[in-house]
N, C-alpha and C positions, 0 to 999 in steps of 0.2 A: 504494500500500500504506500501511497504518497506520503512524504515526510514534510513536516512544517516546522516553524520556529517553536522552540520551547517556551518562548514568551507567550505564544498563543495559549498554551496550556496554563501558564501562569495567569493570564487574563481570565480564562474560563474559571479557574479555581477561585480567583479573587472575587469575581462577580457572585459565584455561588456562596462563598464563605460569608459575605456580608449579609446574606439573608438568613443566616443560621444563628441560633442562640449559643451562648458560651457553653452551656451544659451539653448541647448536642455536639458542639465542636470537640468536646473532650470525651465523647462517647466512642466506643468501638465501632459504632455504625458510621460515624463521620470518618474515621480513619479507613474503614473499608471503602467508603466512597472516594476518599482521597487516593487510595491505592488504585482504584479503578481508573480515576482520571489520569493519574501519572502513567499508567500503562496503556492508555488509549492510543489509537492510531496517530494522533496528532503529536508525534515526537520528532524532534529536530535532529538534523545531522550535527548540530552544534549543541548537544545537551550537556549541561554542567552537573557536579555534585559537591557537598561541603564537608568540612572537617569539624565544625563546631556549631552548636546552637547559639553561641555568642554572636554569630553573624547576624542574628535577628533581633538583637536587643536595641533599645532606643538610642543607646550611645554609639552604636556602630554606624557612624554617619558619613563615612567616605567609602565609596565602592570603586574599585579599579577593575574593570572588566578586561581580561586579557593580561596574564602575568608572565609574559615572555621577558625578553631582555629589557624592553622599554618599561613594561608594567612593573617588573621587579625593581628597577632603578627608581621609579616613581614612588612605590611603596616605601622603599628605604628612605628616600628624601623626605617624604611626608612625616615619617616616624621620627626623623632626626631634626625636623624643623620646629623651632620654638613656637612658631605661629600656629602649628597644629598639635601642640603638646597635649591638649585635652581630648583629642579625637582618636577614635578607633578606626583603623584602616582594614577594610575587608577586600581581599583579593579574590576574584572570581575567575576560575579557569575552565578550559574546555573539558578536561578530565583530571583525575587525581594522580596520573602516572608520574608527574614531576613534583608532587607535593613535598616529599621528603627533601629533595634537593633545594626547593624554594625555601622551606622552613629553616634549613641549615644556614641560610644567609641572614637570618634575622635574630640570632642569638636568643631564641625563646622569648622574644618581646611580647608581653601580654597584651599589647595594644594592636597586635597584628592577627587577623583571622583569615584563614585560607579555606576556600570553599569551592564547590562546583555548583552551577546553576541548578542541577537536578536536586541536590540536597537542599538548596535554598528554597526551591519550590515546595519540596515535601514538608519543610518546617515553616512555611510562610505564616506570619502572624499579623499581617496588615502593615508592617513597618516598611517605610521607604527610606532611601538615603538622601541626606541633604545635598551632598556633592557626589557626582558620578563622573568618572573618566572612562571613556570607551576607547581602548587602544588595542582591541583584538583585530587582526587583519581579516580581509574579506575571504580569504581562502577557506575558512572553516564554515562558511554559511551558504545555504542554498539561495537565500534572498537576503543579501547584506543590508540593503536599505530598510527592509521590514524589521530585521533584527535590531538595528539601531533605533528605529522608531519605537519598537516595543520596549526596549531597554529604557528609553526616556519616559515612556508612558507608565511603565509598571514599577521601575526601580527608583526613579528620581521623584523627589517631593515637589519639584518644579520651581521656577524662578520666584514665585510669590512667597516662598519661604526663605528667600535670600540665598539659595544654593545655586550651584553652577553645574551644568552638564558640558563636559569637554569631549569633543570628538577629534581624534588624531587622524587627519587626512594626509594627503600627499600633494606636493607641488607638481606632481606629474599630471594633474588635472588641467594645468594651464595650456592654452592654445599656442602661445608664443614658442617658436621652435628654431628661429634662425638668427640668434644673437640678440633678440629683443630683451629689454628689461621688463620684468613683470612685477606687479605688486598685488596688494590685497584686492584691488578692484579690477584686475586684468581679466580678460575673457577666458573662459574655460572651454574645453573640448566639447564637441557634440556627443552626448552619451550614446546616441543611437549609432553613430559612425564608429565609435570606439568603445565597445561594450566592456572591455576590461577596466578602463578607467571610468567608464560610465557608471559602474556599480558604486564607485566612491562619490561621483557627482550626485547621484540620486540620494545616497546616504547623507551627504552634506545638506541637501535640501530638507530632509526630514528633521535634522538637528536644528537648523535655523528656524523652521516653522514651530518647533517645540519650545523655542526660547533658549536653546543652548548655544554654544559657540564652537567654531571649527578652527583647528590649528593645522594648517597645511605645512607639513614638514619637508625639509630637504632630505637628500639621501643620507640614511643613517649608517653609522659605523662605530666599531670599537677596533681594538688592535686585531682581533681575530675575525671580525665580521665586516662585510661591506664589499663594495665593488673591487677594491684593491686585492682582497683575499681571493676572490673568484678569478679575477684576471691573471694574477700571478701564479696561482696554484692549479687552476682548473681549465686554463685556456691554452694548451700547448700549440694549438693550430692557429692561434691569433684571436684578437679581440675585435668584435664587430664595431664599426664606427670609425670616424676620423680621429686622429690622435689629438687634434686641437678642439675636439668637441667639448662644450662647456658642461661642467658638472658642479652642482651646488651641494654642499655637504653639511652635516650636523652630527655631532657626537650623541650617542644614545643618552648619556647622562644630561646633556644640554637639552635634548628633546623633553626629557622627564622634568627638568627644572622649569621649562616653559609651561608645561601642564600645571605644575605647582603654582607658578606665578599667576596663571589664569584663575585658579581657585582662590589665591590670596587676594586678588583685587575684586573678585566677586561678580555676581550677576549684574549689578548696577553698571559695571563697566563692560562686561563681555557679552551680555545677552544679545542673541541674534547677530553676532559679528563674526567675521572671518579674519584670521590672522595668518601671516606668512612667517615661518620660523626657519632661519638658517644661520650659519656662523658669519655670514656677510662677506666671505672671501671665496668666491667661486674659483674653481681651478679647471683643469682639463683632464681628459683621460690619461694622456701621457704624464701630466703633472702629478696625478694621483699615484701612478706607479713610481715615478721618480722619488716622491716623498716617502712612499712605503719602503723603497729599497734602502733608505737611510737607516731604517730601524734594524736592530739586531734580529728581530723576528724574521725579516724577509731579506736579509743581506746575502743569502746564498741563491736567491732567485735572479732571473734575468729579465730585462725589459721585453715585454711581449711585442709581437707584431700587430699593428693596427691595420685592419683590413679596409678601412675607408668606406665609400670612396671619398677622395679629397674634396669633391664638390658636394658632398652630402650635407644634410642639415646640421647646423652648428649647435643648436640648443638655446637655452635661455638663461638670463641672469636674474637672480632673485634680489629684490629690494624690500627687505622687511623692516626698514627703519621705523615706519609708523607703528608697526606691531610692537617693536622693542620698547618704544616710548609709552604706549598705552599699557602694556603689561609690566612696565618697569623691570625689564628683563634684558640680560645680555649673556652671550655664550661664554662659558669658562674656557673652552678650547676654541680660541679665536680663529684657528685655521687648521686644516688637515695636516699641512706641512709642519706647523709648530708641534702638533701632537706627535707626529711620527719622529720628529727630531728629538723629542724628549724620551723616546723609546730606544734611542741608539745606545 
């Protein structure tokens, strides 16, 4: 049978539960009904599960949906930030397979709760989160825009409560491709002509309509992750594209700090707005490899061949100056080259 979003089950359960008395909700008959609903055909390809009932308490008021590299960094920063010292952070994952590894990075912090949506649904108590950051990639969803819309509708308390919904998008949605400078207001691609990026464009639309904000991120990297790693280690036959093609970059930790900045300034500043986040120092494909080769990690690799063509499209330059000012944010790693030089 066809699969739908788990948030659809969440919505069904939420509507049914509000019509029931407390005594019935505590009875075995209610739990039998809940069990039936959770195992009904409307189950998603992106079903989640939890590790603790603490995720559903009234103080558990920041949710991070997607606890990969970006989400983990964000959770860590929120827990370490004095501005969020009274807040509990709930990380929501696709499955529990990485939970032990994720928890090991938080030194048993009692303000961090790790869960999957499946368990969150099964223990649902009517509680929503004041702040939500949706940083799960589209790859795990049958209908990405609908999943984002449902998350905003079912998990977020909404802008009227002073909270913020942050959606991490991609600068890849911009139309400019031949050396143009793009900013927050620049045109985006036609989602019908480019279905891959179109999923993100449609998701952005749902976020803005819900009162949330969108952070369009540059290409993300760490020492071990990013275009440089792929090109140097996995492209022995060459790299597609011209060597002087423009690439805009952003360290994962800086992407996370931008999300935290959006939460910090709040919905009064961010609601229904789109921001562009990069380190402000665009480079090129060849420049990326040259910088990476300076580091000890990649010193034994060689410059790959760039397959061009030389007359191919050059790319675009991100200008996120306005976003930086509004969010009161700046990158810690001001350029990919500086980061890699520090790794030598």
